[in-house]
N, C-alpha and C positions, 0 to 999 in steps of 0.2 A: 224499371230501375233496379239496379243490382244491389243486393244486400251486402253490407260490409262484414257480416258475421255468418257463421254456419251454426245452426242449432245443434245442441248437444243431445245425442241419443246414447243410452247406456249400451255398452258392448255386451253381447251374449258370450258367456264363457262356458265351454263344455259342448257336448254334442247338440246339434240342433234337433228339436223335437218335432219339426215339421213332418218328416217322413212318417213317423209313428202315427201322428194325428191323421195324415192323409190315408195311410194304410188302414187305419181303423174305420175311417169314413167309407173307404172302398169295401171293407168287409161288411159293414152295416148295410150298404147298398146291395151287395151280392146276396146277403142273407135274406133281405126283403124280396129280392128277385127269386131266390130259391123257394121261399115260402109261397110265393104267388104262382109260380110256374111248375116247380118240381122238374125242371129241365136240366139234367146233369151236363149234357153236351155244351149247352150255352154257357153254363157257369165255368166249365173247364176252359172254354175258349177265352172267356173274359179273364180268368186267372192267368192264362198263358200270356196275355197282353200285359198284365200287371208286372211281370218280370222285366219287360222292356221299359216300362215307365219308372218303376221304383227300384230297379236293380236286382242283382242275382239273389235268389232266396226269398223274394217277395211273395211268391205263391204260397210257400209254407207258412210264412209269417201271417199272411192274410187268412189262410185257412185256420190257423190257431186263434186269431182274433175272432173269426166267425164262431168258433167253438166257445170261446169265452163269453161272447155276447149272448149266444143262445143259452148257455148254462146260467149266466149271472143276471142278465137283464130281462129275460123272458119269464113271464109268469104263466105257467101251463095250467 
C-alpha cells in the first residue's frame, strides 16, 4: 500500500561531517595496526589507498588525525 505522504526529515545545512568522521575512524584503525605490527610499509600502502577513497589530501589529513589521537587519547 502506498503512503499518501512523505515523512519530513530536517535538511543538513553546511558541509557534511561524514568524511571527517570516516577519516578519523580510518586513522584510529591505522594507529591500532601500527601499534600492533610496527610495519611502516603496510601503513603507507593503506594510506595511499585512502586517497582514492576519501579524495585528494586524505593521506595528510589521516596522518594528522593519527597524531592527534596518539597525543590526546593515549595515556602513556
